[in-house]
Residue frames relative to the residue before (quaternion, step in Angstrom):
aa qw qx qy qz dx dy dz
M 1.0000 0.0000 0.0000 0.0000 0.00 0.00 0.00
H 0.4021 -0.7070 0.5269 0.2466 3.58 -0.92 0.90
T 0.6129 -0.5780 0.3981 0.3629 3.57 -1.13 0.72
N 0.6368 0.5538 -0.3326 0.4209 3.57 1.00 -0.79
D 0.5955 0.5948 -0.3620 0.4008 3.57 1.17 -0.57
L 0.5369 0.6502 -0.3970 0.3624 3.60 1.20 -0.42
S 0.5618 0.6328 -0.3826 0.3709 3.59 1.11 -0.61
N 0.6364 0.5367 -0.3290 0.4458 3.57 1.13 -0.59
W 0.7325 0.4039 -0.2169 0.5033 3.57 1.25 -0.40
Q 0.6418 0.5076 -0.3203 0.4773 3.56 1.29 0.10
H 0.0543 -0.7801 0.6219 0.0411 3.55 -1.24 0.44
D 0.5286 -0.6216 0.4566 0.3546 3.57 -1.20 0.43
H 0.3726 -0.7299 0.5349 0.2058 3.54 -1.30 0.26
T 0.3277 0.7491 -0.5133 0.2607 3.57 1.04 0.73
F 0.0964 -0.8524 0.5061 0.0896 3.59 1.15 -0.75
G 0.7118 -0.4722 0.2522 0.4546 3.58 1.00 0.84
Q 0.4845 0.6929 -0.4233 0.3255 3.58 1.27 0.06
D 0.5835 0.5675 -0.3733 0.4451 3.59 1.29 -0.03
Q 0.5678 0.5926 -0.3754 0.4307 3.57 1.31 0.03
I 0.5398 -0.6065 0.4673 0.3499 3.58 -1.15 0.58
R 0.3778 -0.7380 0.5186 0.2089 3.57 -0.75 1.08
A 0.6413 -0.5513 0.3781 0.3766 3.53 -1.20 0.57
G 0.7268 0.4686 -0.2523 0.4342 3.57 1.02 -0.75
E 0.5042 0.7025 -0.4191 0.2768 3.61 1.18 -0.35
K 0.7102 0.4546 -0.2750 0.4619 3.60 0.73 -1.02
R 0.6667 0.4970 -0.3105 0.4606 3.56 0.98 -0.80
T 0.6101 0.5407 -0.3486 0.4625 3.55 1.09 -0.67
L 0.6177 0.5414 -0.3364 0.4607 3.59 1.04 -0.77
F 0.6578 0.5055 -0.3043 0.4681 3.59 0.94 -0.90
V 0.6595 0.5029 -0.3033 0.4692 3.58 0.99 -0.85
V 0.5943 0.5556 -0.3579 0.4583 3.61 1.07 -0.70
I 0.6647 0.5005 -0.3019 0.4653 3.60 0.92 -0.91
L 0.6487 0.5194 -0.3132 0.4597 3.59 0.92 -0.93
T 0.6785 0.5004 -0.2886 0.4539 3.56 0.88 -0.99
A 0.6549 0.5184 -0.3134 0.4518 3.59 0.95 -0.87
V 0.6466 0.5138 -0.3173 0.4661 3.60 0.98 -0.85
M 0.6769 0.4838 -0.2943 0.4702 3.59 0.91 -0.93
M 0.5945 0.5700 -0.3536 0.4434 3.57 1.08 -0.71
V 0.6715 0.4937 -0.2915 0.4695 3.60 0.89 -0.97
I 0.6424 0.5319 -0.3231 0.4472 3.58 0.96 -0.88
E 0.6914 0.4808 -0.2888 0.4554 3.59 0.85 -0.95
I 0.6537 0.5071 -0.3230 0.4596 3.60 0.95 -0.81
V 0.6589 0.4965 -0.3043 0.4761 3.61 0.94 -0.90
A 0.6599 0.5047 -0.3081 0.4636 3.60 0.93 -0.92
G 0.6373 0.5369 -0.3289 0.4444 3.58 1.00 -0.80
V 0.6708 0.4845 -0.2930 0.4790 3.57 1.00 -0.82
V 0.6844 0.5021 -0.2848 0.4454 3.60 0.89 -0.98
Y 0.7714 0.3517 -0.1838 0.4974 3.59 0.89 -0.96
G 0.4499 -0.7140 0.4395 0.3076 3.56 1.26 0.01
S 0.4566 0.6903 -0.4413 0.3470 3.55 1.18 0.55
M 0.3312 -0.7492 0.5444 0.1805 3.55 -0.55 1.20
A 0.5974 0.5812 -0.3577 0.4212 3.59 1.09 -0.70
L 0.6884 0.4641 -0.2774 0.4836 3.58 0.92 -0.93
L 0.6370 0.5304 -0.3289 0.4525 3.56 0.98 -0.82
A 0.6572 0.5054 -0.2997 0.4721 3.57 0.98 -0.90
D 0.6499 0.5128 -0.3175 0.4624 3.58 1.00 -0.85
G 0.6475 0.5158 -0.3143 0.4646 3.57 1.04 -0.78
L 0.6614 0.5044 -0.3043 0.4644 3.58 1.02 -0.78
H 0.6699 0.4636 -0.3200 0.4837 3.59 0.97 -0.74
M 0.5955 0.5352 -0.3725 0.4692 3.59 1.16 -0.49
A 0.5767 0.5761 -0.3727 0.4434 3.58 1.18 -0.55
S 0.6387 0.5151 -0.3289 0.4674 3.59 1.05 -0.74
H 0.6522 0.4979 -0.3114 0.4793 3.57 1.09 -0.72
A 0.6040 0.5381 -0.3560 0.4678 3.58 1.07 -0.64
A 0.6345 0.5226 -0.3234 0.4687 3.57 1.05 -0.77
A 0.6530 0.5114 -0.3086 0.4656 3.58 0.99 -0.87
L 0.6516 0.5050 -0.3147 0.4704 3.58 1.00 -0.79
C 0.6113 0.5352 -0.3436 0.4710 3.58 1.12 -0.64
I 0.5978 0.5451 -0.3520 0.4707 3.58 1.12 -0.67
S 0.6481 0.5195 -0.3109 0.4620 3.58 0.96 -0.89
L 0.6658 0.4963 -0.2999 0.4695 3.57 0.93 -0.91
F 0.6468 0.5180 -0.3166 0.4616 3.58 0.95 -0.87
A 0.6353 0.5400 -0.3314 0.4416 3.59 1.01 -0.81
Y 0.6278 0.5281 -0.3358 0.4628 3.60 0.96 -0.81
I 0.6924 0.4839 -0.2787 0.4570 3.56 0.85 -1.03
A 0.6685 0.5075 -0.3020 0.4520 3.59 0.90 -0.96
A 0.6578 0.5158 -0.3143 0.4499 3.59 0.91 -0.92
R 0.6734 0.4970 -0.2920 0.4630 3.56 1.00 -0.81
R 0.7304 0.4503 -0.2507 0.4481 3.58 0.81 -0.98
L 0.7300 0.3997 -0.2327 0.5032 3.59 1.14 -0.57
A 0.3295 0.7996 -0.4619 0.1970 3.57 1.31 0.06
S 0.7467 0.3912 -0.2157 0.4927 3.60 1.04 -0.73
D 0.4400 0.7018 -0.4531 0.3295 3.58 1.28 0.07
R 0.3995 -0.7635 0.4617 0.2103 3.58 -0.56 1.18
R 0.5248 0.6331 -0.4182 0.3860 3.60 1.22 -0.19
F 0.6660 0.4484 -0.2956 0.5176 3.59 1.24 -0.40
T 0.4280 -0.7617 0.4268 0.2334 3.55 -0.31 1.31
F 0.8099 0.1328 -0.0501 0.5691 3.58 0.85 -0.96
G 0.7086 -0.4298 0.2655 0.4926 3.58 1.00 0.75
T 0.6142 -0.5985 0.4073 0.3142 3.54 -1.35 -0.09
G 0.2759 0.8138 -0.4800 0.1767 3.58 1.21 0.33
K 0.6826 0.5114 -0.3008 0.4266 3.58 1.01 -0.74
I 0.4545 0.6446 -0.4724 0.3934 3.60 1.23 -0.08
N 0.5855 0.5893 -0.3376 0.4425 3.53 1.14 -0.77
S 0.7256 0.4267 -0.2421 0.4825 3.58 0.80 -1.03
L 0.6059 0.5543 -0.3513 0.4497 3.59 1.10 -0.67
A 0.6466 0.5019 -0.3115 0.4827 3.58 1.00 -0.82
G 0.6391 0.5246 -0.3200 0.4626 3.57 1.03 -0.80
F 0.6372 0.5236 -0.3168 0.4685 3.57 1.04 -0.81
G 0.6579 0.5061 -0.3046 0.4671 3.59 0.95 -0.89
S 0.6579 0.5036 -0.3047 0.4698 3.57 1.00 -0.83
A 0.6174 0.5439 -0.3424 0.4536 3.57 1.08 -0.70
I 0.6269 0.5182 -0.3313 0.4782 3.59 1.06 -0.73
L 0.6389 0.5126 -0.3229 0.4741 3.59 1.02 -0.79
L 0.6182 0.5379 -0.3358 0.4644 3.58 1.05 -0.75
A 0.6494 0.5123 -0.3147 0.4655 3.57 0.96 -0.87
G 0.6470 0.5112 -0.3127 0.4714 3.58 1.01 -0.82
F 0.6303 0.5337 -0.3156 0.4672 3.54 1.06 -0.83
A 0.6465 0.5181 -0.3149 0.4630 3.58 0.98 -0.83
L 0.6465 0.5205 -0.3133 0.4615 3.58 1.01 -0.82
V 0.6516 0.5029 -0.3113 0.4749 3.58 0.97 -0.87
M 0.6288 0.5401 -0.3278 0.4532 3.59 0.99 -0.87
A 0.6850 0.4892 -0.2872 0.4570 3.57 0.85 -0.99
T 0.6658 0.5128 -0.3034 0.4491 3.58 0.91 -0.92
E 0.6821 0.4844 -0.2815 0.4699 3.56 0.90 -0.97
S 0.6533 0.5232 -0.3150 0.4475 3.58 0.99 -0.83
I 0.6506 0.5024 -0.3138 0.4751 3.58 0.97 -0.85
S 0.6298 0.5414 -0.3231 0.4536 3.57 1.03 -0.84
R 0.7060 0.4511 -0.2677 0.4758 3.58 0.94 -0.90
L 0.5905 0.5551 -0.3701 0.4540 3.57 1.17 -0.49
L 0.7048 0.4382 -0.2480 0.4997 3.55 1.06 -0.81
N 0.7894 0.1452 -0.0658 0.5928 3.59 1.10 -0.70
P 0.2019 -0.8272 0.5140 0.1040 3.61 0.25 1.28
V 0.2010 -0.7600 0.6068 0.1172 3.58 -1.16 0.70
T 0.5498 -0.6056 0.4621 0.3427 3.55 -1.23 0.49
I 0.1700 -0.8043 0.5664 0.0586 3.57 -0.82 1.03
T 0.3194 -0.7097 0.5949 0.2012 3.59 -0.97 0.92
F 0.2714 -0.8531 0.4206 0.1473 3.54 0.24 1.36
N 0.6942 0.5115 -0.3169 0.3950 3.62 0.65 -1.03
Q 0.7058 0.4488 -0.2670 0.4787 3.57 0.78 -1.04
A 0.6455 0.5340 -0.3210 0.4418 3.55 0.99 -0.85
I 0.6481 0.5226 -0.3179 0.4536 3.59 0.99 -0.83
V 0.6499 0.5258 -0.3217 0.4446 3.60 0.91 -0.91
V 0.7018 0.4580 -0.2763 0.4706 3.57 0.82 -0.98
A 0.6253 0.5394 -0.3372 0.4521 3.59 1.06 -0.74
V 0.6306 0.5242 -0.3243 0.4715 3.60 1.06 -0.77
I 0.6400 0.5093 -0.3216 0.4771 3.57 0.98 -0.87
G 0.6434 0.5318 -0.3113 0.4542 3.56 1.00 -0.88
L 0.6429 0.5229 -0.3169 0.4614 3.57 1.00 -0.83
I 0.6488 0.5149 -0.3178 0.4614 3.58 0.95 -0.86
V 0.6665 0.5058 -0.3004 0.4579 3.58 0.89 -0.96
N 0.6907 0.4687 -0.2792 0.4746 3.57 0.91 -0.92
G 0.6173 0.5436 -0.3419 0.4545 3.57 1.08 -0.67
V 0.6510 0.5014 -0.3033 0.4825 3.57 0.99 -0.88
S 0.6474 0.5260 -0.3123 0.4546 3.58 0.98 -0.88
A 0.6622 0.5026 -0.3022 0.4664 3.57 0.93 -0.92
W 0.6426 0.5210 -0.3213 0.4609 3.57 1.01 -0.82
L 0.6366 0.5351 -0.3278 0.4483 3.58 0.98 -0.84
L 0.7059 0.4545 -0.2706 0.4711 3.57 0.88 -0.92
M 0.6551 0.5080 -0.3132 0.4633 3.57 1.01 -0.78
A 0.6937 0.4825 -0.2672 0.4632 3.58 1.08 -0.77
T 0.4506 0.6921 -0.4597 0.3264 3.58 1.25 -0.10
P 0.4625 -0.6788 0.4833 0.3030 3.62 -0.75 0.95
H 0.2456 -0.7636 0.5799 0.1425 3.58 -0.75 1.04
E 0.4166 -0.6863 0.5325 0.2680 3.55 -1.08 0.72
H 0.1141 -0.8374 0.5329 0.0426 3.55 0.26 1.28
H 0.1511 -0.7594 0.6263 0.0909 3.51 -1.13 0.70
H 0.4675 -0.6892 0.4740 0.2860 3.50 -0.78 1.01
G 0.4798 0.6381 -0.4859 0.3557 3.56 -0.87 0.89
H 0.6345 -0.5751 0.3785 0.3513 3.52 -1.30 0.11
D 0.7434 0.3520 -0.2048 0.5306 3.56 1.19 -0.45
H 0.0793 -0.8207 0.5656 0.0184 3.58 0.33 1.27
H 0.1735 -0.8248 0.5347 0.0617 3.53 -0.25 1.31
H 0.3180 -0.7887 0.4998 0.1643 3.55 -0.50 1.20
D 0.5312 -0.5584 0.5218 0.3657 3.52 -1.36 0.34
H 0.3012 -0.7986 0.4921 0.1711 3.58 -0.15 1.27
N 0.6033 0.5647 -0.3491 0.4419 3.56 1.09 -0.70
L 0.6806 0.4769 -0.2725 0.4849 3.56 0.91 -0.98
K 0.6454 0.5238 -0.3223 0.4529 3.57 0.97 -0.83
A 0.6405 0.5232 -0.3231 0.4602 3.59 0.99 -0.82
A 0.6491 0.5074 -0.3155 0.4709 3.58 0.95 -0.90
Y 0.6428 0.5310 -0.3116 0.4558 3.57 0.98 -0.89
L 0.6685 0.5010 -0.3065 0.4562 3.60 0.90 -0.89
H 0.6270 0.5416 -0.3456 0.4405 3.59 1.02 -0.69
V 0.7093 0.4330 -0.2791 0.4813 3.61 0.85 -0.89
V 0.6042 0.5331 -0.3604 0.4699 3.60 1.13 -0.56
A 0.6183 0.5344 -0.3369 0.4675 3.58 1.04 -0.76
D 0.6461 0.5050 -0.3127 0.4794 3.58 1.01 -0.81
A 0.6573 0.5093 -0.3086 0.4619 3.58 0.94 -0.90
L 0.6409 0.5220 -0.3207 0.4625 3.57 0.98 -0.84
T 0.6425 0.5220 -0.3165 0.4632 3.57 0.99 -0.88
S 0.6692 0.4980 -0.2986 0.4637 3.59 0.92 -0.90
F 0.6511 0.5314 -0.3130 0.4424 3.57 0.97 -0.90
M 0.6963 0.4551 -0.2724 0.4835 3.56 0.87 -0.96
A 0.6122 0.5517 -0.3474 0.4473 3.58 1.11 -0.67
I 0.6315 0.5332 -0.3303 0.4558 3.58 1.00 -0.83
G 0.6676 0.5028 -0.2993 0.4603 3.56 0.89 -0.96
A 0.6791 0.4911 -0.2877 0.4635 3.56 0.93 -0.91
L 0.6545 0.5160 -0.3114 0.4566 3.58 1.01 -0.83
L 0.6420 0.5110 -0.3193 0.4741 3.58 1.03 -0.79
A 0.6519 0.5026 -0.3090 0.4764 3.58 0.98 -0.86
G 0.6617 0.5040 -0.3089 0.4612 3.58 1.01 -0.77
K 0.6721 0.5126 -0.2956 0.4452 3.57 1.00 -0.84
Y 0.8023 0.3323 -0.1565 0.4704 3.59 0.79 -1.03
W 0.8010 0.2535 -0.1334 0.5256 3.61 1.08 -0.57
G 0.4902 -0.7020 0.4082 0.3166 3.55 1.28 0.12
A 0.4679 0.6814 -0.4411 0.3495 3.59 1.26 0.33
S 0.0135 -0.8490 0.5278 -0.0212 3.58 0.61 1.14
W 0.5709 0.6153 -0.3751 0.3934 3.56 1.20 -0.49
L 0.5529 0.6278 -0.3950 0.3797 3.60 1.21 -0.39
D 0.5871 0.6079 -0.3701 0.3857 3.59 1.08 -0.71
P 0.7312 0.3827 -0.2589 0.5019 3.66 0.73 -0.92
T 0.5942 0.5711 -0.3688 0.4298 3.59 1.12 -0.58
M 0.6599 0.4919 -0.2990 0.4828 3.56 0.97 -0.87
G 0.5940 0.5676 -0.3544 0.4466 3.56 1.16 -0.61
I 0.6480 0.5097 -0.3124 0.4718 3.58 1.02 -0.80
V 0.6359 0.5238 -0.3193 0.4682 3.58 1.00 -0.89
G 0.6630 0.5082 -0.3004 0.4604 3.57 0.93 -0.91
A 0.6309 0.5426 -0.3279 0.4473 3.58 1.01 -0.81
I 0.6395 0.5248 -0.3229 0.4598 3.59 1.00 -0.80
L 0.6685 0.5005 -0.2982 0.4622 3.59 0.93 -0.91
V 0.6621 0.5026 -0.3045 0.4651 3.58 0.92 -0.91
A 0.6312 0.5299 -0.3282 0.4617 3.60 1.02 -0.81
R 0.6390 0.5253 -0.3226 0.4601 3.57 1.03 -0.78
W 0.6431 0.5071 -0.3183 0.4774 3.60 0.96 -0.85
S 0.6449 0.5387 -0.3136 0.4422 3.55 0.96 -0.92
F 0.6606 0.5147 -0.3061 0.4528 3.58 0.91 -0.94
G 0.6543 0.5185 -0.3092 0.4555 3.59 0.97 -0.85
L 0.6756 0.4851 -0.2902 0.4733 3.57 0.97 -0.87
L 0.6084 0.5476 -0.3461 0.4584 3.60 1.09 -0.69
L 0.6626 0.4985 -0.3047 0.4686 3.58 0.95 -0.87
E 0.6787 0.5159 -0.2899 0.4348 3.57 0.89 -0.99
T 0.7150 0.4251 -0.2553 0.4928 3.58 0.88 -0.92
G 0.6086 0.5713 -0.3487 0.4262 3.58 1.08 -0.69
R 0.6151 0.5537 -0.3446 0.4431 3.58 1.04 -0.74
V 0.6707 0.4835 -0.2950 0.4789 3.58 1.02 -0.80
L 0.6820 0.5037 -0.2941 0.4412 3.58 0.86 -0.94
L 0.7204 0.4099 -0.2384 0.5062 3.59 1.15 -0.60
D 0.4455 -0.7243 0.4291 0.3046 3.59 1.30 0.27
Q 0.1423 0.8064 -0.5563 0.1414 3.56 0.90 0.90
Q 0.5876 -0.5940 0.4281 0.3444 3.55 -1.10 0.79
A 0.5380 -0.6115 0.4708 0.3391 3.59 -1.06 0.76
N 0.6473 -0.5558 0.3398 0.3957 3.57 -1.17 0.45
D 0.7095 -0.5110 0.3031 0.3790 3.56 -1.26 0.52
E 0.6186 0.5623 -0.3550 0.4184 3.59 1.04 -0.70
I 0.6573 0.4906 -0.3087 0.4816 3.59 0.97 -0.82
I 0.6481 0.5201 -0.3161 0.4578 3.58 0.95 -0.90
D 0.6738 0.4999 -0.2971 0.4558 3.60 0.86 -0.96
E 0.6477 0.5214 -0.3158 0.4571 3.57 0.98 -0.87
L 0.6511 0.5222 -0.3025 0.4602 3.56 1.04 -0.84
I 0.6606 0.5055 -0.3033 0.4649 3.58 0.95 -0.89
K 0.6603 0.5163 -0.3072 0.4506 3.58 0.94 -0.88
S 0.6474 0.5325 -0.3286 0.4351 3.59 1.04 -0.68
I 0.7332 0.4214 -0.2203 0.4861 3.60 1.17 -0.53
E 0.7057 0.4985 -0.2863 0.4141 3.56 0.82 -0.96
K 0.0865 -0.7566 0.6468 0.0427 3.53 -1.19 0.79
P 0.5523 -0.6397 0.4086 0.3447 3.61 -0.82 0.92
G 0.8548 0.1715 -0.1366 0.4703 3.55 -0.87 0.99
T 0.7523 0.3315 -0.2196 0.5253 3.62 1.22 -0.11
D 0.8443 0.1269 -0.0410 0.5191 3.59 0.04 -1.30
R 0.0216 0.7806 -0.6234 0.0393 3.56 -0.97 0.95
V 0.3416 -0.7043 0.5833 0.2169 3.56 -1.14 0.71
S 0.1741 -0.8219 0.5363 0.0810 3.59 -0.50 1.17
D 0.7929 0.0481 -0.0245 0.6069 3.59 1.19 -0.45
I 0.0515 0.8099 -0.5798 0.0721 3.58 -0.92 0.86
H 0.0013 -0.7671 0.6412 -0.0232 3.53 -1.06 0.88
V 0.0447 0.7796 -0.6217 0.0611 3.57 -0.81 1.03
W 0.1023 0.8074 -0.5717 0.1039 3.59 -0.69 1.05
C 0.5442 -0.6347 0.4544 0.3075 3.51 -1.23 0.60
I 0.1124 -0.8015 0.5849 0.0524 3.59 -0.95 0.88
G 0.8031 -0.0041 -0.0091 0.5958 3.58 1.26 0.18
H 0.7582 -0.3726 0.2747 0.4591 3.53 -1.33 -0.16
G 0.8637 -0.0857 0.0026 0.4967 3.56 -0.27 1.33
I 0.6601 0.4726 -0.3281 0.4831 3.61 1.18 0.29
Y 0.1920 -0.8112 0.5506 0.0438 3.55 -1.09 0.83
S 0.2394 -0.7055 0.6411 0.1843 3.50 -1.38 0.34
A 0.1016 -0.8071 0.5805 0.0356 3.59 -1.08 0.69
A 0.0887 -0.7525 0.6502 0.0561 3.54 -1.20 0.69
L 0.0043 -0.8275 0.5582 -0.0607 3.58 -0.65 1.13
V 0.1646 -0.7257 0.6555 0.1288 3.52 -1.27 0.57
I 0.0809 -0.8132 0.5762 -0.0126 3.56 -0.68 1.18
I 0.1146 -0.7644 0.6297 0.0771 3.58 -0.98 0.86
S 0.0253 0.8208 -0.5644 0.0840 3.55 -0.97 0.87
D 0.5118 -0.6072 0.5107 0.3295 3.54 -1.23 0.55
K 0.7785 0.1353 -0.0543 0.6104 3.54 1.10 -0.79
P 0.1201 -0.8548 0.5008 0.0641 3.59 0.43 1.20
M 0.2462 -0.7365 0.6154 0.1353 3.51 -1.14 0.81
T 0.6633 -0.4917 0.3659 0.4294 3.58 -1.27 0.03
P 0.6305 -0.5295 0.3947 0.4077 3.62 -1.15 0.44
D 0.6163 0.5570 -0.3497 0.4331 3.59 1.04 -0.72
H 0.6103 0.5497 -0.3521 0.4488 3.58 1.06 -0.70
Y 0.6946 0.4621 -0.2782 0.4760 3.59 0.85 -0.95
R 0.6011 0.5683 -0.3600 0.4314 3.57 1.11 -0.64
T 0.6489 0.5211 -0.3217 0.4515 3.60 1.07 -0.70
L 0.6345 0.5502 -0.3256 0.4343 3.60 1.23 -0.40
L 0.5130 0.6649 -0.4194 0.3447 3.60 1.21 -0.38
P 0.4836 -0.6814 0.4605 0.2995 3.61 -0.85 0.91
V 0.4949 -0.6856 0.4544 0.2801 3.57 -0.80 1.05
Q 0.6538 0.5573 -0.3173 0.4015 3.58 0.99 -0.84
S 0.5834 0.5785 -0.3795 0.4254 3.59 1.22 -0.30
N 0.2670 -0.8163 0.4738 0.1949 3.57 1.33 -0.31
I 0.2534 0.7487 -0.5545 0.2604 3.55 0.86 1.03
V 0.1485 -0.8419 0.5172 0.0401 3.58 -0.41 1.24
H 0.7793 0.1819 -0.1237 0.5868 3.60 1.22 -0.20
T 0.0192 0.8210 -0.5685 0.0485 3.59 -0.71 1.05
T 0.1138 -0.7330 0.6652 0.0854 3.52 -1.24 0.65
I 0.0194 -0.8312 0.5536 -0.0478 3.58 -0.46 1.21
E 0.1149 -0.7804 0.6142 0.0233 3.54 -0.82 1.07
V 0.1053 -0.8187 0.5644 0.0125 3.60 -0.70 1.08
H 0.0319 -0.7916 0.6101 -0.0122 3.58 -0.95 0.97
Q 0.4259 -0.6560 0.5488 0.2951 3.54 -1.14 0.62
C 0.5636 -0.6192 0.4317 0.3356 3.55 -0.99 0.89
S 0.4798 -0.7063 0.4425 0.2741 3.60 -0.72 1.08
S 0.6317 0.5345 -0.3406 0.4463 3.60 1.01 -0.76
H 0.6353 0.5263 -0.3251 0.4624 3.57 1.08 -0.75
V 0.6347 0.5252 -0.3241 0.4652 3.59 1.04 -0.83
S 0.6465 0.5312 -0.3111 0.4505 3.57 0.98 -0.90
N 0.6539 0.5177 -0.3080 0.4578 3.58 0.98 -0.86
K 0.6451 0.5203 -0.3219 0.4578 3.58 1.05 -0.78
Q 0.6533 0.5231 -0.3117 0.4499 3.59 1.04 -0.80
K 0.6264 0.5288 -0.3386 0.4620 3.58 1.11 -0.64
């Protein structure tokens, strides 16, 4: 076989990861919105002497950093898509960024809880009017940001395991956490201003911290499964086996299916058969809806059948 003939048997490993994702441009817009609101809150906190606004602006800075991680992940995954150092492309950069953002969310929840408990035990004076105005603006900005990210068209793949864009989900959770904080802050500030219930402000902070921690834990589990190459769910595995196996002839003796990017999978199978066909034949049997973009298929003739032929 001539070396040039190998080109007919080779393929790239970009798997569409060199294309601009639906969430990239919107994430950039949300980064700008968040950064502008962050500056406004920090400046307002300093000018009005409001520690509440200053703290909110500083925690928004952490979210701006997390959103920048999401944006960087989109760009890096796209630009490095053809880099041969990545065995199955750059799809997992998406999940790695989501995992990092989930850790930041957990840290944010811890800071929220610590600060809220501190203020519950040692109340501070709040400049209600200015704080309420800026908190309302913050809620509007975060609401718009959350809507932009939620409205981003997802690249759905037909099948039982709809694998989300972890990067986009992480960015969405960060702005939702900010919106939740602003919403609860408004309620607490109004209660403090009109009914003197200043204790509600730190109490709502504790409630928000619990919710954010829960979101963080869920995202850590979801992205961790991808980063550790966890086996795809049973429905996908069963569907794959049924598409290949034939009663009395072809059997799947070993199968591994794992996610290598946003909604795309790789599979490795070992097939035993009385009348084995070529790997390409079995590859054509794989269900399209499973979105398996890379397969390694090993085929063996059933040993009992070989023994019978020798007799």
